[in-house]
N, C-alpha and C positions, 0 to 999 in steps of 0.2 A: 777597282778603286770607287767606280760609282755606286756599287752595291753596298760598300762600307759608308759612303755618303748617306745613302738610302736608310740604312739601319741607324746612323747617327741621328737623322732628322726624325725618324720615328721615336727614337728615345727622347730627343728634345720636346717632341710634341707631348708624348706621355708624361714628361717631367713638367711641362707647361701646365697641363690640365691637373695633375695631382698637386703641385705646390699652390696652384691657384685655389683649389678647393681647401687645402689644409692651412694655408696662411694668408692669402689675400682676400678670398671672397668669404671669409668667415663672418658670422654675424657681428662678433666684437669688433673686427677691423672695419666693417662696413658702417658701423655705428659712429666711428671717428670721422667719416667723410662729411665734410661741410661744404656744400656747394655754395658758390659766391653769387650765381645769377641763376635765374629761371628755374621753374619747375619744383625745387625743393629736393629734399633728401631721398624721397621715395624713387623719383624719376631718375635721380643721379646713380643710385644703387642698381636699377633695372638695366639702365644704359651699360653701366661697368660690366655686369654680369653678361649681358648681350655680346658686347665687344670681346670679352674674355673667350666666351665659347666659340665666337667667330674666328677669333685669332688661333685657337687650337684647330679648329677645322682647317684653316689655311695651312698649318704646318703638315697635317696629313696630306692635304692636296698637293702641297710642294713636293713631300716625299714620293707621292705617286708619280708626279712628273718627272723627278729625278730618275725612278726606277724605268719608267717608259724610255726616257733617253739612254739608260744604261744598257738596255737589251739590244741596242744596236740599229734599231730600225728609227727612220726619221718619221716622227708622229705627224699625222695629219690634223687639220683643224677640227675634224669631227672627233677624232680619237682624244684630243685635248679637252673639248667641251664635254665629251662623255665622261672624262675623269672628274671634271668640275661637277658634272651632275650627279655622279655616283658618291662622290665625298659628301656633297652637301644633302643629298637624300639620306644616306646612311647617318649622318650627323643629326638631321632633323627627326628622323625616326627614333634614334637613341635618346635624344634630349626630350622628346614627347613620351617616351615610354618610361623612362627613369625618373622624371621629374613631374610625372602625372599631368603633363601639359599646362602647368601653372605658369609657365613662363613664356614670354614672347619670342625668344630666340629660336624655338622650334619652328614657329611660322616663318621666321626669317630665312631660316635654312632651307625650308620647303619651297619658299618662294624663289630663291636663288637657284634652286635645282630645277624647279619648273620653267623659270626664265631661260636657263641654259639648255634645258631640254627642247625648248621650242626654236632653238637656233641651230639644231642638228639637221 
């Protein structure tokens, strides 16, 4: 059963990413965003995209943790931190590669990965 939960969470993460790009984070949808306070429309769009990618990475990180728990061993602190480091390193690398490093979320992912790796 835990393997099926792992597969389901990976599917949710994939759909979260796909639906976000096709429906929510489109230019037409983001132009409708009207911030009420602070920084204006540009900053609001950047923060929304950053948090969307961060939550997608969290889905895959949660799936990796479920997988680790499903293989039967009790995970150590170092193993859990290594999962966080790998997930955010891969997410940072992919976002910087495919988006030509124009967005700040790749730096956020790499910062989280580096901060996690420092605690191993």
